[in-house]
Steps between C-alpha positions, in 0.01 A plus 500: 500500500593719797157673488319170473680356801429812708131479413484134598673562831260787564222241510650339810252641750194409298608160375729362772874437484478154343308621197719806452822301519365240258412769248830677561669171408307489177604859425856438620757704310824299483698808404365792703771765472438641848516156659815414312663824616412428862629143481827627352553706816550185706862388505682202643763718666242722672299200619814342642602826669163535672513140617858541621389803702241290680757241605682750722227427757561125516194279510271791606319277746180656634510635853864615481685827453640378168143455379405853611814644341417325173148647501644850546749440218230371264287809563800727439571325171137528386494873572836546326366354174189720509244272666440761766140416597616262772321359800533230763273237641542441873388192688602287798646154468457323832412134441421280798770254611487167321402204709779253569770733376367488146677180395401181325183637352370375169660184367784498751674809362728693732366851558668818616367575853502877434260503207399145412687491168657171387864445586565209267388160383309371202149606414195354332490158337873458490764236538292197407770356275875445503697813572188700583334456161128448445254503214532880530875496434792579729430759767761700690493599864329827587464707814632805681857520625499613864866425575715817496819293480386363164581847361876503427512877441572646846389851399165373373458273800547797732264718295224239530559426869221715648195275561146598407278642772124546493346845479417782256579454132496721192509452125547768235326576172491774237240588240506615140177701482295457184411805291142417397405206724684564828224314684610162350833325543710190459709384797855384423663324795791302641607418856815663632552280809696176500675256730751214499823687592583599143417819309152394384624597154256283307230461767402770460759764423451404136130588510554812712763634259266425209215701654737787582624501140143510368430794733806674356389454139136597554598801715710668229380856436410426137275202585125523564250227577124534482453271798695494825768247591602420856840346571498318836788331682337262746643410840446181703444275199717230650288481815171445319429789259428725798591827327280433198217387727530821703478706180183320392338527843573871532428616147250274324205714615670826398511420130385774265416753773589857414668675794426777552180492290537697180882502517563242229722314746451133574720370783395144407394476136278209403705185448506367143769236544775388734830376357754342738870429430661238725833326416585605147841367400579131548362245251775240477278193474405206718732342759718212393496165676748628758288809573732747328384751238687621193709814551381636163168653402323241287441584131126448546475738798185709503302756697212328679179704512265338750139553603304295752229284347307481829473879545159665470634704207693219334356565154596868509844417641557247223422765239743737670769229506465432129513872427835506678615204291407689184701799627796270559468355149511848350749689718725273712848443363631163624259270680140399418209494744270214593167513684405268786197470732669435837595839649558443871685620810581849379370851560243489222308234698315743734380692192399212275129485583465879505675598176656302212843402633805335347858426599814510285787281610790275399330162548158363581466578870357171621632245253852633435613713793340260746687212336842659543561651156653803673762376750568858616145555625527625862865395513832675567578473128218740406755777446568728204826324411321168448322616186622551144389746235280228352319490835474878529375514140207273588396750766540784251276314252230471764531877541463549126189281506329691779603839366364426152171361632437776753597772252224377271243446776555847645524683167861612543646758261845656460513869408664583170833680529 
């Protein structure tokens, strides 16, 4: 089965990603020994430790020293686990001032004057019935906390005190270089910036830690992949996906170019797929009538794998999403995966009409998160201590899902001891 899958994936260039993924699904081995070994190298304790390390930098808001310190720390951690082919994307974030102070735009929502993000209020078709209910169910309040005094932890409040300033930005990545097809790669991403005066533990420390853990597993000295994998930690997601957009603008035309010619080195291998991880841990169900959400992870919690049905490559992205679901079915330990067609407002968006792109997350981005299913979103309560092992385990299961899928798609093997 391993040989058959490798042959099918080798047809990617000639047949296109959608066809190769579809056939890989048909040849899917639910008990690939190499994949199972790699998945076993993910652990709840290690995932939690990596996430806890990120929280030392507070909310990691873009344009601050704590953000820059976090980027340096992430790169150091990647190198320490063997993902030594690191690089950085540099760009300038200098948006024009918003007219009228940036408030009361779009349905009467209060907006943060510094970056135009919502500060509170209800969204969408909400509140048409008693207690805020509608035909769409109860919806909780969402927005971005901009009040430092809402943070009761004085140490964390002081850590997050420096405001964002416009100017140069960086984001870090590292690459696992493929052995036989180094000119092709999958991009595995998450955004490392946050805001709200908490620790940005779930949004998106949970995705950042997941990507770092995947880099650790794939970078082990006994692991080889036929194709390359790039692990990217985006910056400026919260201000409008600016870091991911900068990556696309700077590197889309460099794909597959050997530099220097004849060297076998490809600074930007040809993109085969982009997989984003954004908010991985909290699936406690819909708000109650009073707007509160259960403190416990719901029994039917799942990993949402989303593609965007309006993207130019929607068909190929759908095939990729269902391949990830099959990987979850075979290799994840606790939570199932579901597939949905409404990927939005995350760093896979700038890629979605250039390469098949999907997003893994805790809830459906538009329908659930936007309706207040995660009351810690952009709030002071988005801190490590808020979450239980059931929450952390959901993030770990998303990691198992991506690891198992990418291991198959890149032809990963583990050397015999």
